[in-house]
C-alpha positions in Angstrom: -50.9 28.9 -38.1 -53.8 29.3 -35.9 -52.4 31.6 -32.9 -54.1 29.3 -30.5 -51.8 27.7 -27.9 -50.9 24.3 -28.3 -52.5 23.3 -24.9 -55.9 24.7 -26.8 -55.4 22.0 -29.7 -54.8 19.1 -27.3 -51.1 19.2 -26.2 -50.3 18.1 -22.7 -47.7 16.6 -20.7 -48.9 12.9 -21.9 -47.7 13.9 -25.5 -44.6 15.6 -24.4 -43.4 12.5 -22.4 -43.7 10.5 -25.4 -41.2 12.6 -27.2 -38.3 10.3 -28.2 -34.5 12.5 -27.8 -34.0 12.1 -31.3 -37.4 14.0 -32.2 -36.7 16.9 -29.7 -35.7 19.5 -32.6 -39.0 18.9 -34.3 -42.2 21.0 -33.8 -45.3 19.6 -32.4 -48.4 20.0 -34.3 -52.0 19.0 -34.5 -53.5 17.5 -37.9 -56.4 19.6 -38.9 -57.5 17.8 -42.1 -56.5 14.7 -44.2 -57.4 14.9 -48.0 -56.1 11.6 -49.6 -52.2 12.2 -49.7 -52.3 15.5 -48.2 -52.8 17.0 -44.8 -53.3 20.2 -42.7 -51.3 21.0 -39.2 -51.5 23.4 -36.7 -48.5 24.3 -34.8 -50.3 26.6 -32.3 
């Protein structure tokens, strides 16, 4: 969404190491805003 590399959004090996095998197909994102039951996330 933003065009920023995931590393610029805080993604690091620390987070990559926590991905479970069944989550491997999911895209990592950074939560940018939360408004009640709605959120906005950036995927780099």
